[in-house]
KEKEDREN-372458 format. One line per 3 residues: number of its first residue (from 1); their letters; for each residue x, y, z of C-alpha. Coordinates in steps of 0.2 Angstrom, whole numbers, plus 5000, padded with zeros to 4 digits. Example, Ala and Ser with C-alpha at 12.3 -4.5 7.8 and 13.67 -1.06 7.14 Angstrom:
1 = AS = 5062 4978 5039  5068 4995 5036
***
This chain:
1 = MNL = 5720 5223 5536  5716 5227 5552  5728 5230 5566
4 = LFT = 5725 5225 5585  5720 5241 5591  5711 5247 5575
7 = PNH = 5693 5256 5581  5676 5245 5579  5669 5256 5565
10 = VQL = 5686 5256 5554  5685 5237 5555  5668 5238 5549
13 = LNS = 5671 5250 5536  5689 5241 5530  5678 5224 5527
16 = CYP = 5667 5233 5515  5680 5233 5502  5684 5217 5491
19 = PTS = 5701 5210 5494  5715 5223 5485  5718 5210 5472
22 = ALL = 5698 5207 5469  5696 5225 5465  5696 5226 5447
25 = TAG = 5686 5210 5444  5673 5220 5456  5666 5228 5439
28 = PDY = 5654 5233 5433  5644 5236 5448  5660 5241 5459
31 = SPN = 5648 5237 5474  5653 5235 5492  5652 5217 5502
34 = SQE = 5632 5218 5504  5633 5207 5522  5647 5218 5527
37 = LSR = 5639 5234 5522  5621 5229 5530  5634 5227 5548
40 = LTY = 5642 5243 5542  5625 5252 5541  5617 5243 5557
43 = YAS = 5631 5248 5569  5631 5267 5562  5611 5268 5563
46 = NHP = 5612 5262 5582  5627 5272 5586  5626 5289 5579
49 = GKL = 5639 5297 5589  5650 5287 5578  5644 5295 5562
52 = NKL = 5655 5308 5562  5670 5299 5565  5665 5285 5552
55 = GGE = 5662 5301 5539  5678 5308 5543  5688 5291 5541
58 = LEK = 5677 5287 5524  5682 5306 5519  5700 5304 5521
61 = RLK = 5700 5287 5511  5690 5295 5497  5704 5310 5495
64 = LEC = 5717 5297 5495  5710 5286 5481  5704 5302 5470
67 = RKA = 5723 5309 5471  5728 5291 5463  5713 5288 5453
70 = KSG = 5716 5307 5444  5733 5297 5438  5725 5284 5430
73 = NQR = 5726 5268 5444  5712 5258 5438  5713 5248 5455
76 = TRA = 5709 5265 5465  5697 5268 5454  5688 5256 5460
79 = SLL = 5688 5258 5476  5683 5275 5475  5667 5270 5465
82 = ISL = 5665 5258 5481  5668 5271 5494  5653 5283 5486
85 = AIF = 5643 5268 5487  5647 5266 5505  5643 5284 5508
88 = RSL = 5626 5283 5499  5620 5269 5509  5625 5275 5525
91 = ATE = 5616 5292 5520  5601 5283 5515  5599 5272 5531
94 = CRR = 5604 5286 5542  5592 5297 5537  5587 5304 5554
97 = DIA = 5605 5308 5559  5610 5314 5542  5618 5331 5548
100 = LLS = 5633 5323 5557  5638 5314 5540  5633 5328 5530
103 = PSL = 5652 5338 5530  5662 5324 5527  5649 5318 5512
106 = VAS = 5648 5333 5503  5668 5336 5504  5669 5319 5497
109 = VDA = 5658 5323 5483  5668 5340 5479  5684 5330 5480
112 = SLA = 5677 5317 5470  5671 5329 5455  5688 5340 5455
115 = AVP = 5698 5324 5453  5689 5314 5438  5677 5323 5430
118 = SDL = 5678 5317 5414  5674 5300 5421  5657 5299 5418
121 = EVV = 5656 5283 5431  5663 5291 5444  5652 5307 5441
124 = ARA = 5637 5298 5441  5641 5288 5455  5644 5305 5466
127 = ASV = 5629 5313 5458  5619 5298 5466  5626 5302 5483
130 = FTA = 5624 5320 5481  5605 5316 5476  5603 5306 5491
133 = WTT = 5610 5320 5504  5599 5333 5495  5584 5321 5498
136 = YTN = 5585 5319 5517  5594 5334 5523  5585 5349 5530
139 = GHL = 5598 5361 5525  5602 5370 5541  5620 5369 5538
142 = IGA = 5619 5379 5524  5624 5397 5529  5629 5393 5547
145 = DSG = 5644 5382 5543  5655 5391 5533  5666 5378 5527
148 = FTR = 5651 5366 5522  5643 5379 5513  5659 5383 5503
151 = DYL = 5660 5364 5499  5641 5363 5494  5642 5379 5483
154 = SAL = 5657 5370 5474  5648 5355 5471  5634 5363 5466
157 = GAF = 5645 5374 5454  5654 5358 5447  5636 5348 5442
160 = AQL = 5630 5366 5433  5646 5365 5423  5643 5347 5418
163 = SCI = 5626 5352 5415  5632 5363 5401  5647 5356 5395
166 = QLK = 5652 5357 5377  5660 5341 5370  5665 5336 5352
169 = DQE = 5655 5319 5355  5637 5323 5355  5634 5307 5364
172 = IQN = 5646 5309 5377  5640 5326 5380  5622 5323 5381
175 = RTR = 5626 5309 5395  5636 5322 5405  5622 5335 5404
178 = LIG = 5607 5323 5409  5618 5317 5425  5621 5335 5429
181 = FAA = 5603 5339 5429  5598 5324 5439  5610 5332 5453
184 = LTG = 5603 5349 5450  5584 5343 5449  5589 5335 5468
187 = ALS = 5596 5352 5474  5582 5361 5467  5567 5348 5476
190 = SEA = 5579 5350 5493  5576 5360 5507  5596 5365 5505
193 = LYN = 5589 5378 5491  5576 5386 5503  5581 5387 5520
196 = DTV = 5592 5401 5519  5588 5417 5508  5606 5422 5505
199 = QFR = 5613 5406 5500  5597 5404 5489  5602 5418 5479
202 = AQV = 5620 5409 5478  5612 5393 5472  5600 5400 5460
205 = AII = 5615 5411 5451  5625 5395 5448  5609 5383 5444
208 = LKP = 5601 5395 5430  5616 5397 5419  5616 5379 5412
211 = ILV = 5596 5380 5413  5600 5395 5400  5612 5386 5390
214 = TMF = 5602 5373 5386  5586 5381 5384  5594 5394 5371
217 = QAD = 5602 5380 5361  5586 5370 5359  5575 5373 5345
220 = LKV = 5556 5381 5350  5546 5369 5342  5555 5356 5354
223 = LDG = 5552 5367 5368  5535 5370 5366  5531 5351 5363
226 = QAN = 5541 5345 5379  5533 5363 5389  5517 5356 5387
229 = GVK = 5519 5338 5397  5531 5345 5409  5518 5354 5419
232 = DAP = 5506 5341 5417  5516 5325 5419  5533 5329 5430
235 = LSP = 5548 5319 5433  5540 5311 5448  5524 5314 5457
238 = YLS = 5534 5309 5471  5547 5320 5470  5537 5334 5467
241 = EFR = 5527 5332 5483  5543 5324 5494  5544 5340 5505
244 = TRP = 5527 5339 5513  5534 5320 5518  5542 5317 5534
247 = TIE = 5560 5312 5532  5558 5292 5535  5546 5292 5520
250 = RRA = 5558 5299 5506  5566 5289 5493  5582 5296 5485
253 = ASI = 5582 5292 5466  5596 5283 5460  5608 5289 5445
256 = HLH = 5615 5276 5432  5623 5279 5416  5615 5269 5398
259 = VDG = 5620 5253 5397  5634 5250 5382  5626 5246 5366
262 = DNG = 5610 5258 5369  5608 5271 5359  5611 5287 5366
265 = PSM = 5601 5301 5375  5599 5315 5362  5596 5335 5362
268 = SDV = 5578 5333 5365  5581 5322 5382  5594 5335 5389
271 = SSA = 5581 5348 5385  5567 5338 5393  5578 5338 5408
274 = CLR = 5582 5355 5408  5564 5361 5408  5560 5349 5422
277 = AYF = 5573 5357 5432  5567 5374 5430  5549 5370 5433
280 = ALL = 5554 5360 5448  5564 5377 5454  5547 5388 5450
283 = EHS = 5536 5377 5458  5541 5380 5475  5545 5398 5475
286 = NGS = 5538 5413 5482  5537 5431 5477  5555 5436 5485
289 = QLG = 5563 5420 5479  5556 5423 5460  5562 5439 5461
292 = YIM = 5580 5432 5464  5576 5421 5449  5573 5434 5439
295 = RSS = 5587 5444 5443  5599 5429 5442  5592 5426 5424
298 = FDN = 5596 5445 5417  5615 5442 5427  5616 5427 5416
301 = LDQ = 5608 5432 5400  5621 5447 5401  5635 5434 5404
304 = LKG = 5628 5423 5390  5625 5437 5378  5607 5430 5376
307 = WSN = 5598 5446 5373  5602 5445 5356  5591 5430 5354
310 = LSH = 5573 5438 5355  5561 5423 5352  5571 5413 5366
313 = CSW = 5569 5427 5378  5549 5430 5375  5547 5410 5377
316 = FAQ = 5559 5409 5393  5548 5425 5401  5531 5418 5395
319 = KTA = 5534 5401 5404  5542 5408 5419  5526 5416 5423
322 = DWS = 5516 5402 5418  5527 5390 5429  5526 5401 5444
325 = QYQ = 5515 5400 5457  5498 5407 5453  5500 5422 5467
328 = YRY = 5518 5426 5462  5515 5428 5444  5515 5448 5446
331 = AVP = 5533 5447 5451  5539 5443 5433  5534 5457 5422
334 = TWL = 5537 5469 5437  5555 5464 5437  5556 5464 5419
337 = VER = 5550 5482 5419  5562 5487 5434  5576 5480 5424
340 = LIE = 5570 5491 5407  5571 5505 5419  5588 5504 5427
343 = ADD = 5595 5503 5409  5583 5517 5400  5597 5529 5398
346 = APV = 5607 5521 5386  5612 5532 5372  5605 5519 5361
349 = ATP = 5593 5505 5362  5603 5489 5364  5597 5471 5362
352 = MHH = 5594 5470 5379  5580 5485 5378  5572 5476 5364
355 = ALT = 5571 5458 5373  5565 5466 5388  5551 5475 5379
358 = SMV = 5547 5459 5369  5548 5449 5385  5535 5461 5394
361 = TNV = 5523 5460 5381  5524 5442 5377  5520 5439 5397
364 = FNS = 5505 5451 5395  5498 5445 5379  5497 5426 5385
367 = PTP = 5483 5421 5393  5492 5416 5410  5482 5425 5425
370 = LVN = 5493 5440 5434  5484 5442 5450  5490 5457 5461
373 = LST = 5499 5464 5447  5500 5483 5452  5495 5488 5432
376 = SDI = 5497 5508 5439  5514 5506 5444  5517 5496 5427
379 = MSN = 5509 5509 5415  5517 5523 5425  5535 5517 5423
382 = LMT = 5532 5511 5405  5527 5530 5401  5541 5535 5411
385 = VVI = 5553 5525 5399  5545 5531 5385  5546 5548 5388
388 = RRT = 5565 5545 5392  5567 5536 5378  5561 5550 5367
391 = TID = 5572 5562 5376  5587 5555 5371  5581 5551 5353
394 = PED = 5564 5555 5347  5566 5542 5332  5571 5529 5344
397 = SLL = 5568 5512 5337  5562 5506 5355  5548 5516 5356
400 = PSL = 5537 5505 5345  5541 5491 5355  5537 5501 5371
403 = VQC = 5520 5506 5365  5514 5487 5360  5520 5487 5379
406 = ISS = 5508 5499 5385  5494 5490 5374  5497 5473 5379
409 = LGC = 5491 5481 5397  5474 5478 5391  5474 5459 5391
412 = HVY = 5473 5458 5408  5458 5466 5416  5454 5460 5434
415 = YSD = 5441 5474 5439  5428 5485 5432  5436 5501 5432
418 = QIQ = 5455 5494 5428  5455 5501 5409  5446 5519 5415
421 = DLT = 5461 5521 5428  5475 5517 5416  5467 5527 5402
424 = VEV = 5467 5541 5416  5486 5537 5419  5488 5540 5402
427 = INR = 5479 5556 5398  5487 5563 5414  5503 5562 5405
430 = LTM = 5497 5566 5388  5490 5582 5396  5506 5587 5405
433 = VEV = 5516 5586 5389  5504 5593 5379  5504 5610 5390
436 = QGV = 5522 5609 5396  5531 5598 5383  5545 5586 5390
439 = VIR = 5555 5594 5403  5572 5587 5409  5581 5593 5425
442 = GTV = 5571 5612 5423  5575 5613 5403  5562 5611 5392
445 = TSP = 5567 5598 5377  5563 5603 5358  5548 5602 5350
448 = HVR = 5552 5587 5340  5553 5578 5354  5538 5584 5364
451 = TEA = 5530 5577 5347  5535 5560 5348  5532 5559 5364
454 = LRA = 5513 5563 5362  5512 5553 5346  5518 5536 5356
457 = LLA = 5507 5540 5370  5493 5542 5360  5497 5524 5350
460 = GLL = 5500 5517 5366  5483 5522 5373  5472 5518 5356
463 = GLL = 5481 5501 5357  5476 5499 5377  5458 5502 5372
466 = HSA = 5458 5490 5358  5467 5476 5365  5456 5478 5381
469 = DVH = 5441 5475 5368  5450 5461 5359  5455 5449 5375
472 = EAV = 5437 5452 5380  5428 5447 5362  5440 5430 5364
475 = STP = 5439 5428 5381  5419 5429 5382  5415 5422 5363
478 = GSR = 5397 5428 5359  5395 5440 5373  5396 5455 5360
481 = KHS = 5385 5460 5346  5389 5473 5334  5377 5485 5329
484 = GSF = 5377 5491 5310  5372 5508 5304  5360 5519 5309
487 = SHK = 5350 5518 5295  5341 5502 5287  5346 5510 5270
490 = APS = 5362 5506 5264  5374 5522 5263  5378 5530 5247
493 = PSI = 5393 5525 5238  5398 5544 5235  5403 5543 5253
496 = DTA = 5422 5540 5254  5422 5541 5273  5410 5528 5279
499 = NKH = 5409 5521 5296  5426 5509 5298  5421 5504 5316
502 = TVP = 5410 5492 5323  5400 5495 5339  5403 5483 5354
505 = DER = 5388 5480 5363  5391 5490 5378  5379 5480 5391
508 = ASR = 5389 5464 5388  5405 5471 5393  5411 5465 5409
511 = RTK = 5422 5482 5412  5418 5501 5413  5418 5510 5399
514 = VSP = 5429 5528 5398  5419 5542 5402  5418 5556 5390
517 = DIW = 5424 5567 5406  5438 5557 5405  5443 5559 5387
520 = HDT = 5436 5578 5385  5454 5584 5390  5463 5576 5375
523 = LSL = 5450 5585 5363  5462 5600 5362  5475 5588 5353
526 = LCD = 5464 5592 5337  5472 5610 5337  5490 5605 5340
529 = KDF = 5504 5613 5331  5510 5598 5323  5500 5590 5309
532 = AVR = 5507 5571 5316  5501 5574 5332  5483 5581 5326
535 = TDY = 5480 5566 5313  5485 5553 5326  5473 5558 5339
538 = ARA = 5458 5560 5325  5461 5541 5323  5462 5537 5339
541 = LSF = 5447 5551 5344  5435 5541 5329  5440 5524 5338
544 = YIA = 5434 5531 5355  5418 5537 5349  5416 5522 5339
547 = NEM = 5420 5507 5351  5422 5512 5368  5410 5530 5372
550 = PKH = 5394 5525 5380  5381 5525 5365  5366 5526 5376
553 = PDM = 5352 5535 5374  5357 5537 5356  5355 5518 5352
556 = NDA = 5343 5505 5360  5336 5489 5354  5319 5495 5350
559 = GPH = 5327 5501 5333  5336 5517 5326  5320 5530 5326
562 = KMQ = 5311 5522 5341  5319 5533 5356  5310 5530 5371
565 = TLN = 5303 5544 5380  5314 5544 5396  5329 5545 5385
568 = KNI = 5324 5559 5375  5323 5568 5391  5340 5565 5394
571 = LLH = 5346 5569 5375  5337 5587 5377  5348 5592 5391
574 = SGD = 5366 5601 5388  5372 5594 5407  5373 5576 5401
577 = VGA = 5391 5572 5400  5391 5564 5382  5382 5581 5376
580 = KFL = 5396 5592 5385  5409 5580 5376  5400 5584 5360
583 = NAL = 5399 5602 5362  5419 5602 5367  5424 5592 5351
586 = HSY = 5411 5602 5338  5421 5620 5345  5439 5611 5343
589 = LFI = 5434 5606 5327  5428 5623 5322  5444 5629 5328
592 = LAT = 5454 5618 5318  5445 5623 5303  5444 5642 5305
595 = TSS = 5459 5646 5315  5474 5656 5310  5487 5648 5323
598 = LGL = 5486 5629 5330  5494 5624 5345  5492 5629 5364
601 = SLT = 5506 5641 5363  5507 5653 5379  5512 5668 5368
604 = PSP = 5500 5672 5356  5503 5670 5337  5512 5686 5329
607 = STS = 5499 5683 5313  5483 5687 5325  5476 5703 5318
610 = VSA = 5470 5716 5328  5453 5712 5322  5451 5697 5331
613 = STN = 5460 5704 5347  5443 5716 5350  5436 5699 5355
616 = GDL = 5451 5694 5367  5442 5703 5382  5425 5693 5380
619 = LER = 5435 5677 5379  5445 5681 5393  5433 5682 5404
622 = KST = 5424 5666 5399  5441 5658 5401  5442 5665 5417
625 = KIQ = 5423 5660 5422  5427 5644 5416  5442 5642 5427
628 = VEL = 5434 5648 5443  5420 5635 5441  5434 5621 5440
631 = ANG = 5443 5629 5454  5427 5628 5465  5427 5608 5464
634 = ETP = 5423 5600 5449  5424 5582 5451  5419 5569 5440
637 = APG = 5418 5554 5451  5422 5558 5470  5431 5544 5479
640 = RPS = 5442 5542 5463  5458 5552 5465  5465 5546 5449
643 = LAN = 5450 5552 5440  5452 5569 5450  5468 5573 5446
646 = IQA = 5464 5574 5428  5457 5590 5431  5474 5599 5436
649 = PRG = 5479 5605 5422  5462 5608 5414  5460 5628 5419
652 = RKV = 5478 5632 5409  5472 5623 5394  5455 5630 5393
655 = SLA = 5463 5648 5394  5473 5642 5379  5460 5637 5369
658 = FRL = 5450 5653 5370  5467 5660 5364  5465 5651 5349
661 = LEG = 5448 5655 5346  5455 5674 5343  5461 5667 5327
664 = ASE = 5445 5656 5323  5437 5675 5324  5444 5681 5307
667 = APA = 5440 5673 5290  5446 5658 5283  5460 5668 5275
670 = SSS = 5473 5662 5289  5467 5645 5292  5480 5632 5296
673 = ATP = 5471 5618 5291  5478 5607 5277  5467 5596 5266
676 = SDF = 5474 5581 5277  5467 5590 5292  5450 5593 5284
679 = ADI = 5448 5574 5279  5452 5572 5297  5438 5583 5303
682 = LDV = 5425 5573 5288  5430 5558 5298  5428 5563 5315
685 = LAT = 5411 5569 5310  5405 5555 5301  5409 5544 5316
688 = VHG = 5402 5555 5327  5385 5554 5318  5386 5536 5313
691 = QLP = 5388 5531 5331  5379 5544 5341  5365 5552 5328
694 = VRG = 5354 5561 5339  5364 5569 5349  5377 5571 5335
697 = LLT = 5362 5581 5326  5356 5591 5342  5376 5596 5346
700 = GLP = 5383 5595 5330  5371 5604 5316  5371 5622 5324
703 = MLL = 5390 5621 5322  5390 5614 5302  5377 5628 5301
706 = ALD = 5392 5641 5308  5404 5634 5298  5394 5635 5282
709 = AKT = 5389 5655 5286  5409 5657 5289  5414 5652 5270
712 = RKE = 5401 5663 5264  5405 5679 5271  5417 5687 5257
715 = TNE = 5425 5683 5242  5444 5682 5242  5454 5680 5227
718 = DPV = 5468 5668 5235  5469 5652 5228  5474 5644 5245
721 = VVR = 5460 5654 5254  5446 5648 5238  5453 5629 5240
724 = KEN = 5452 5631 5259  5433 5637 5257  5430 5623 5245
727 = ATK = 5437 5610 5256  5426 5615 5270  5412 5615 5259
730 = SVL = 5416 5597 5252  5417 5592 5271  5400 5599 5275
733 = AKV = 5393 5592 5258  5398 5575 5263  5391 5576 5281
736 = WLL = 5375 5581 5272  5375 5567 5263  5380 5556 5278
739 = LGS = 5364 5564 5286  5352 5562 5272  5356 5542 5271
742 = QWD = 5354 5540 5290  5337 5548 5292  5330 5541 5276
745 = LPA = 5329 5559 5267  5332 5555 5249  5328 5573 5243
748 = LVD = 5345 5578 5255  5354 5563 5249  5351 5571 5230
751 = IAE = 5354 5588 5234  5371 5583 5242  5376 5571 5227
754 = KAL = 5373 5585 5214  5383 5596 5224  5398 5583 5224
757 = KVA = 5396 5580 5207  5401 5599 5201  5414 5601 5214
760 = PET = 5431 5605 5208  5444 5592 5206  5454 5602 5220
763 = AKL = 5440 5601 5233  5441 5582 5234  5450 5576 5251
766 = PSL = 5464 5566 5252  5460 5546 5257  5467 5542 5276
769 = PSL = 5479 5528 5274  5477 5512 5283  5485 5511 5300
772 = ELG = 5485 5496 5312  5479 5500 5328  5491 5500 5343
775 = NHH = 5505 5502 5332  5519 5517 5333  5520 5522 5315
778 = PPQ = 5532 5534 5308  5525 5552 5307  5511 5555 5294
781 = QAI = 5516 5569 5283  5502 5584 5279  5496 5587 5260
784 = EFA = 5495 5606 5257  5484 5615 5246  5491 5618 5229
787 = TVP = 5495 5638 5224  5493 5636 5205  5482 5649 5198
790 = LRP = 5461 5645 5201  5451 5639 5187  5431 5645 5185
793 = EET = 5424 5631 5193  5432 5632 5209  5428 5650 5212
796 = SWA = 5409 5646 5207  5406 5632 5217  5393 5635 5231
799 = GVD = 5392 5618 5239  5374 5612 5246  5363 5626 5251
802 = AEA = 5363 5624 5271  5345 5632 5272  5336 5621 5262
805 = ALS = 5344 5605 5270  5340 5610 5287  5323 5613 5281
808 = LLV = 5322 5593 5274  5329 5587 5292  5318 5598 5304
811 = DSA = 5303 5591 5292  5307 5573 5293  5297 5562 5302
814 = NVQ = 5312 5552 5309  5320 5565 5316  5305 5572 5326
817 = EAT = 5300 5555 5332  5319 5553 5338  5324 5570 5346
820 = GLD = 5304 5570 5351  5303 5589 5345  5290 5597 5332
823 = SAS = 5297 5604 5318  5297 5621 5323  5305 5616 5340
826 = LRK = 5318 5608 5329  5320 5624 5318  5322 5635 5332
829 = RLS = 5335 5622 5342  5344 5619 5327  5346 5636 5319
832 = QKW = 5351 5646 5336  5366 5656 5333  5381 5645 5338
835 = TAS = 5399 5650 5342  5413 5640 5348  5415 5650 5363
838 = DAL = 5398 5648 5370  5399 5628 5366  5417 5626 5375
841 = QDS = 5409 5635 5389  5395 5624 5390  5406 5609 5389
844 = YKR = 5416 5614 5405  5400 5621 5413  5397 5611 5432
847 = STS = 5381 5602 5433  5373 5591 5449  5376 5573 5450
850 = YDN = 5358 5571 5446  5355 5585 5433  5349 5571 5419
853 = TIR = 5338 5559 5430  5323 5552 5419  5311 5562 5430
856 = GDG = 5322 5578 5427  5320 5585 5443  5338 5584 5451
859 = VSP = 5336 5570 5463  5344 5552 5466  5333 5539 5455
862 = LLK = 5338 5527 5470  5326 5539 5481  5307 5536 5482
865 = ISP = 5298 5552 5485  5280 5554 5489  5271 5564 5477
868 = ALM = 5264 5572 5494  5283 5581 5497  5282 5589 5481
871 = HIE = 5271 5602 5489  5280 5607 5503  5288 5625 5505
874 = NMS = 5305 5617 5506  5310 5616 5488  5328 5611 5492
877 = MQS = 5328 5592 5483  5347 5589 5485  5342 5589 5505
880 = LAR = 5331 5575 5502  5344 5565 5491  5358 5566 5504
883 = STR = 5357 5546 5506  5354 5532 5492  5356 5518 5507
886 = GVG = 5344 5506 5504  5332 5497 5519  5337 5479 5523
889 = VTD = 5333 5465 5534  5346 5474 5547  5335 5487 5549
892 = LRE = 5318 5479 5552  5330 5469 5566  5335 5486 5572
895 = ALE = 5317 5493 5573  5309 5479 5583  5321 5483 5596
898 = GRS = 5319 5502 5596  5336 5506 5586  5329 5510 5568
901 = SMS = 5336 5528 5568  5352 5523 5574  5361 5515 5558
904 = NPA = 5349 5520 5542  5348 5539 5540  5334 5535 5527
907 = LAM = 5323 5527 5543  5329 5542 5554  5312 5548 5564
910 = RPS = 5321 5564 5571  5322 5580 5560  5342 5584 5555
913 = SIS = 5351 5598 5564  5354 5607 5546  5337 5615 5541
916 = TLD = 5333 5622 5523  5316 5631 5530  5324 5648 5530
919 = HNS = 5333 5647 5513  5329 5650 5496  5330 5634 5485
922 = SLA = 5346 5632 5475  5335 5628 5460  5328 5645 5462
925 = GGD = 5346 5653 5459  5345 5659 5478  5360 5657 5490
928 = SRL = 5361 5639 5494  5371 5640 5509  5363 5632 5525
931 = TQT = 5365 5637 5543  5364 5627 5558  5348 5629 5568
934 = RSR = 5342 5624 5583  5331 5606 5584  5320 5600 5596
937 = TKK = 5327 5585 5603  5318 5568 5606  5321 5555 5617
940 = RTI = 5327 5539 5609  5313 5525 5609  5317 5511 5620
943 = TGG = 5307 5498 5611  5301 5500 5594  5284 5505 5593
946 = PGE = 5270 5496 5579  5268 5511 5570  5290 5510 5567
949 = VRD = 5290 5494 5563  5277 5495 5551  5285 5508 5542
952 = VLN = 5301 5497 5540  5289 5484 5534  5281 5496 5520
955 = KLG = 5299 5501 5515  5304 5482 5513  5288 5480 5502
958 = IGK = 5281 5468 5515  5263 5473 5519  5249 5485 5510
961 = QNG = 5261 5497 5503  5255 5499 5484  5267 5502 5472
964 = SLL = 5281 5495 5481  5298 5491 5472  5299 5472 5477
967 = KAS = 5280 5470 5473  5285 5466 5456  5298 5455 5461
970 = FPA = 5288 5442 5470  5272 5439 5460  5270 5421 5464
973 = LQR = 5272 5424 5482  5258 5438 5483  5245 5426 5472
976 = DQR = 5249 5413 5486  5243 5425 5499  5229 5430 5492
979 = H = 5222 5413 5490
***
């Protein structure tokens, strides 16, 4: 009833309600009078200044109805439903001025949810009003108006509670959750969520709880099936793009209950609504907002104790990365690792630790691209966690999961040198732990901690390389081919260490292979004092040689025994990084087989005898020489600081390695190697000769002869010493057998097989266990030599006659063809005196960047040199190779303008200010220092002369120049010009 002085907007509002006596019969729609509602909305849209008063009046009336409806008054409940319908109509029709209505509307929705949260019809009507407001608001009031922000967060929290409510009636529970998720989806698609950064964090913390609760209650098979359709078919294409539409074109979704008699919603419907809500949240979030989402997820998982559900945690992390925007996906694994670092000091690994590592591994193993990911930082952080967990407990249960995390980084390769850079990071950490141990607050931890840290890092490194190969093979099927044995003949069945690895074709690889000079610094782990580290590293080394180390020029498509001439020149030079690597490898294998004390210890072993110390001065001088050369600036790859940093502890390791040679200078009586070590030595040697047949032969055969001579120095009656000598002979016999099989030498195969047939039982080496690559397994235990009394066959076994085997090899036509040497030259090269110290010194010898070019002249192969230059007095070829820049169209343009000498030094006409005419050549061993001399200046030509332009045309291959590099590239064009 309207009084005489009732304001017009109040009269219009009152007229929208049916008479009080007819309120109970207004159902089931409980809608206002349509004609009067049209008058009210028309008035409100034409008088925006009245919206505030109209909203306040409606809010006051609705709160009064909420108090009465709470006590069970049905007539007031009907009036409440009508008031909510009026609010929605006003929000829809007055969308341009929604900010004037926002405070009263949101406060009314919050009051309705607080008063009757169990009345689904009222809740659905309130959710419909809330969704209409979120559709049209710009969100500017959130954060600016404290009272409005409080009401909004309260209403949002009420809908979140409805979305994860637990009721006995499953149907009512599902309906309530669907209403809650409908309202949350409206908020997630609204500007209200993204307008204020601080409030975004608060809203996400509220919204994520019901999403996680529902997600973790659903079955993973159901979630997988629904997730495939969420991204391809969103809830509404209109809602997914509404933020780009003007306010006047937006349409608010209407929320209704199921009609009585219909089948109620299932849990599958609820989980589908949950996934669509989460997808809507991730679809519009940037990098910083995705960070807030991850942190809120962690907090909610802590509260819900959801870390124990590993499968759902992994699925959640994977879908978060998959549904995030392409350029911001990197934030997901980054925040996972950051949270792992924050909790790395827990005394015992908790379910959270295991869940986080599982989540990181699943994200990296998934095919979802993660552009902008800082793999170096991730690797550094993961290794830090590995070291920290090892320090707390060397047998921590989290270590296998951390190793899998490191291995999974190989599944995402975004630039060619990425795996090489990550390998450098791991090798740097390996080297520091090997030499210094694990240092915590200035204190060195126990040797057991050092051992487990090295083993975990080795397992991660091996897994990284393996996963990179597997991922590349899967992503580019058919792009790799595998080469079999070096020989066409099948290997003898007597060889129990056949090649277990296949070799991917390096030319088909899209990533840079790890260079031998990077892996070089890990070779000292072959002589580590702990057997578990030695055997793990031997497996990693065999894998690296077989799958990662560049094989050219040992293998090419022409066939196993048809090496190209240009490859032979490279093979015969010790400056090749592969030859240096093999020299160091054979040195450490020799040390392992003969030294009396293993491990890079800073103090000499007390078991070292006086006879060994007589060579100490010589070894120390060689060690000092190598350290000086390293200090003078040996860098494997200029311009790459990560590769230069790997050289830092090298000088110290070289010094310690030469101390091991003091123990190796003794007789094998004090050898520390076990039968398991000799099995690893055989496996590494078999891999070297199987994968690098030519270089393995040239660098390894002298070591085999030296090792054979070591076993025949004197007779010893100690059972352990004799059995170690027999183990060495057994390794040599099987290597001879492998060489005979590879190079098609039946006579050598026959000699080796005869020797192995009469070998004593104690000379047989243990078999190597089969372990999965990239997994952290328990430490292997070494098999020791038996101490029982000797049998006659043990002392009488002589093994293979090395001289006879050498003669068969050097007389082989296949070997001569592959190496390019005749029999006499081969015998001289292979039978020269070999010592581990000299080989180790050669492996660290400095060389120039162009020592092993095809011409063999030490000049960059990219620089074209006229034969006339070879007769000049200045023999410094390095001065000719200071620029490798090519000549292009820009140089031709500058030559025409008279500016050819300004940009490209290859075209410069004036002499350099640094002259080498008065100095000896560096190739001749003279002083290579250059001094600045005065040179005649020349006025720059203003216009390019015909001669200068002709020179540039000749360099470009355009003209009458013979032998141009570009001539063969355009044969058809040249034929046309001749005609």
